N, C-alpha and C positions, 0 to 999 in steps of 0.2 A: 966668314959664313961656312965654310965646309967645315971647320973645326967645330963650330955649334952643332951642325948637322950630325956630325960623326960622335959627338959626346952623347948627344939625345939617342942616337941608335945604339950605342954600348950600353946605355942604361936600359934601354927597352929590352935588349936580349939578356941582361942580367935578370930583370924582372920576369921575362918569360921564362928563364932557366930555373929560377926558383918556384915560379908558379907550378911549373912542368912537375918538380918534384913534391910539391905540395899537394898537388892532385891526388897521389897515392893515399896521403894520410885522409882526405876528404872522401875519396871512394872507400877507405877502410870503415870510416865512420858510416857511411851509408851500408856497407855491408852489415856492421854491427846491428844497426836499428832494424834491419831485414832479417836477423838471425842467421847471417851467413858468415860464420865465425871462421871457416877455414879459408875463405877467399879474403877476408879481413886481415888474416895473419899474413898472407901471401903478400898483400899491397903493403902492409907495414914493415916487412922484412925487407921489401925493395926500397922502401923510403929510408930505412937504416942503412943501406948500402951507400947511400947517396952523401957526399960530404956536406952539403948545404941543410937537407932535410934531417940528418942525424944530429945537427946542432940546434934545431927547432924545438921548444920546449912542448908545442902541441902534439909532436909526434910521440912523445913519451906519455901524454895525457892519454891520448888514444889507445895507446898500447896498453897502457893500465886498464882503461876501459874493457878492453878485448880480453886480457887475462881474468879480470874479475866475471866477466860475461861465461867464459869457459868453466869457471869455478862453480857458477850456480846452476849451470845448464843441467838438464836431465838428460842431454845427449850423451852417450859415452864416447863417441869420436870426438866431441867437443872437449870433454874432461881429459883427453889424453894429448891435447895439444901442448899443454904445459905440466911439468911435474909437480910443481906446486904454485898452482894459478894466483892463489890471494899473495902470497909473498912475491911473485913477480909483478902483481898489479901495484903493490904497495912501493917496491922499488922503483917502479917506473913513475909513480906519482911523485916520488921524492926527486926522481932524476928530473921530471918536468920543472917543478919549481927551482930547482938546482940551475937548469938551464935559462930559466925565464920566471922571475919573479912575479910576473902577471898571470902566471899558472896557479899562483897560490889560491885565488877564490874558486876556480873550476875544480880543483883538487879537493878543496875542503867541502865541496859540494859532494864529492864522491866517498870521502873517508867514513861517514856514518854508514853509509850502504855496505862499504867493505867491511866495517867493523861488525855489523849485523851478520852477514854473511860467515864471518870467520867464527863468530859466538855461536851461530846454528851449527857449523861444522863440529865444534868443540862439544856441543849437547849431543849431537848425533853420535860422535866418537863414545861419550859418556854411556849413552843409552845401550850401545852396542858393546859395552865393556871394554872397548880399546882405550884403556886410560892413559897410555902414552900418547896417543894421537889427540885424545881429548885434552890432556894438558899443553900439548904444543899449540893446540889452537886457542886455548885461553890465554896463554902466556904471550902469544903474537897479537891477540886481541889488546893485551895490557900495552904493549908496545905501540899499537895504533893509537891507543887512548893517551899516550904521552903527547900528542899534538894539542897545541892551545886550544883548537876549536872544541875539544872535549871538556875543558875546564876542570880537570882533575881526575884522579884514579876512581875508576869504577869497582867499589867494594865488593859488589856481587860476583864480579868475574875473578877478583883476587881469591875469594871465597871459593869459587867454583875450580879453580886452579888448585888450590889446597885440597878439595874433595877428590878431584882426579888423581892427584899425586897420592893421597892416603889410600883410595881404593885400589891403586895400582901398586901399593907398598913401596912408594918412593918417598920415604918419611923425612928425609933431610928438605926435600922440596916442599913437602907439606907442612914442615915446620916453618920455614921460611915464608910461605904465604899465609898460614894461619897467625904467625906472629905479627904479620904487616896487619892484618884483620883488627887483631887484639889492639894494636897501637892506633887504629882508626876507629876503634869503638864499634866495631861491626861484627855480628855473629851472635851475640846472646851468649846464655850459658853453655849451649852446646859447642860452641867454637874451644872453649876452655877444655871440655872433655875430650874432643878430638885431640888437641894439642897434647893433652896429657898422655893420651894412648900413643899418639906418636913417639914422644920421649920414653914411654915404657917399652915401646918396640924396639928402640934403639938402646935399650938397657941404661936409660939415663934416669934413674929414680929421683936424683936429686932435683932436676927441673920438673919432673912430674909432679913432686909435692909442692914445688913454688908455685906452679901453675894452678893446682888445686886450692892452694892457699889464696891465690889473686881472685880465683873464681868465687870463694866464700866472702870475701871481702867486697867483690862487686854485687854479688847476689847472696847477701847473708840469708836470706828467707827461703832460698830455693832447696826444696827437698832432695831432688836428684843430685845436685852437688853434695849435700850434706851425706847422702847415701854414698857416693863415690869417695868422699873423704873418709868416712868410716870404713868402708871396705879396704880403701889403700891401707890405713893405717892397722887394720885387723891382719891382713895378708903380710904386712912388714914386720908383724910382731911388735908394733908400737901401741901395747895396749893403753897406756895412760891418755895418749893424744886420741886414741879411737874412743875412751869413755866420754873425753871431754866433748867431742863432737855429738856423741850420742845423747848426750844430756841436752844440748841445743836441739836436736832433732826431735826428741821426745817432749820438749816443751812446745815445738811448732806443731807437731802432730802427736798428740797425746794418745791417739787412738791406732797408732800404726804398729802392729803386732811384731812386724819385722825388726823394728828398733829393740824390743825388750828381749826379741830371740837373741840379736846380736849381743847385747848387753850379757844375756845369760852365758853365752858363748866365750865371753871374754873372762867372765868371773870363772867359769868352768876351767880355763885355760890356767888361771891364776890360782887354781886349786883353792877357790873359796867357795865351797859347795852352797853354802846356805844362801849367799847373795844370788848364786847361779840360779838355784830354785826359785827364789823369789821373783826373778826377771822371767824365767821360762814359765811359771805359773801365770804371770800376767799376760805374757804372750799367748798362752793357751786360752785364757779367758777371753781375748780379744779376738783370737781367730783358733777355734778348736779344730780346725779342718787343716791345720799346718803340720804335715807329717814330722820334718825336722824337730819341731818344738815337742811334740809327744813322744817320738823317740828319745831325744835327749833327757825329758824328765824321767821317762822309764829306765834309761841307761845311768843316770845319776842315783836312782833308788836302787836299781838292781847292783851297782858298784858298791854302795853302801851296804847292802846284804851280804855281798862276797867278803867285805872286809870284817863283817860282825862274824861271820863263819870262821874265818880265819882265827880270830880273837878266841871264839868258843872252842875250837879245835886245841887251842893250847891250855884250856883249864883243866886242871887234874881231878878236882872235887866234883863227881858225878851230878850232884843236885845243882851246882853253879853251872855246869856245862848246859843241863837241860833247859835251865832259865834263859841262858844266853843263845842256845840253838832256837828256842821258841821266839825270842826277840828278832833272831835273823830271820826266821820263817816268816814273821809278821811284815818286817822290812820288805821281803820278796813280794808279798801279798799285796803291797803298797805299789810295787812297780808293774804288776800284772795288767791292771786295766789300760795303762798308758801304752804297753807295748801291743796290747790286742787293738788298741786304736790305731796305732801306728800302723799295724799289720792290715787292718782295715784300709787305711788311706792309701798304702803301698803294698799290696798283696805279694809283690815280686820281689822285696828287699830280703836279701839273703841274712843279713846281720840281725833284723828283727826276727825272722824264723829262727835263727841259731838261739837266740836269748830266749824266745817262747818255749823252745824245746827244754831247755834247762829249767825254766820257770815251772812248766807243767810237770815234769818229772819231780821236781822238788816238792811240789805242792799235791803229788798224786793224782793228778788229772790226766789218768792214764789214756782215756779214750781220745783227749785232745792231743796227747803227747803222740799217741800213734799217728794220729791225722797229719800233724805238723811235720813229723819226721818222713812221712811219705812225701809231703808236698815239698819239702826241703830236698829229698833225694831227687824228685823228677826237676827240680829246678836247677839243681847242680848238674844232672844228667844231660841238661840242655844247653849248659854254658858252652 
């Protein structure tokens, strides 16, 4: 009989001992509910000092709740209780499950709240242009999102991680996240263009071209992608490919003057002036207010006039010389209205004024010549 009583008493003492330590956890929960977070931390630190309560799963669940609460608090004192409260919260939630599988359900109830808090931190960092902090938050949100409760990766967060990396000039990271988005079919045409820019920033023109081609295949009717393709091949000196995509672009949007202007530039570079002129004139017809087109037409006509003067100067027969000189002057006269229009559209352009100065002198429009010389002198004096 004495043995039975002794056994019962021992069991009671053990239960009381455990309850005494668990009370700190319960008190901490109450403090959290009343937003007394410093007091809650004190109680939980005491609980973690004890051999019994430090192996109790709920201790870590409550500790995670505390850390999460300090992270979302508007009280700066509470924010300072942990260096990285959301990561502390997550670590403790995972520890709670590790210590006690029954903690999985209450932890799963906390994880969406924690994820939202971390995402909001990332958005805040992005808005403040603290892109490394934003990236860290978004990547941490992705880590949290790997838990079964979320049912798969959140593509919008992957995309945001890519944007934070891109804006922070962390291009390798941006490529990683944007490639994942591409594989998951998220981000639309803009994603491909961002990825192309990342490769170009990393001086990887091969992959930039591949991504642009993939973009065209995914969105064949997208005008912006066509423009980027044309510009890429233009700047790369790959005129043949640029012309191929320009043909498609013109078919999709036959009233877009920039496509015809770009075609003119390509033929101009290829020293095919007749084809260049045809394209420029079409561009000017569609958009008479486009400075570059007006200037390029004028320059094409002017340069032909210069060549004709050189040919005339080599002629020894006076009569033939005069004919050639007259033809050259007529050619310069054709260039004048386009250069004047260009000057009207961009009055500060030095190259236009330099050309007009020669044209006015050549055509003996001395009043206009003096005016443009004066304006040119003033413009150069303020450079």
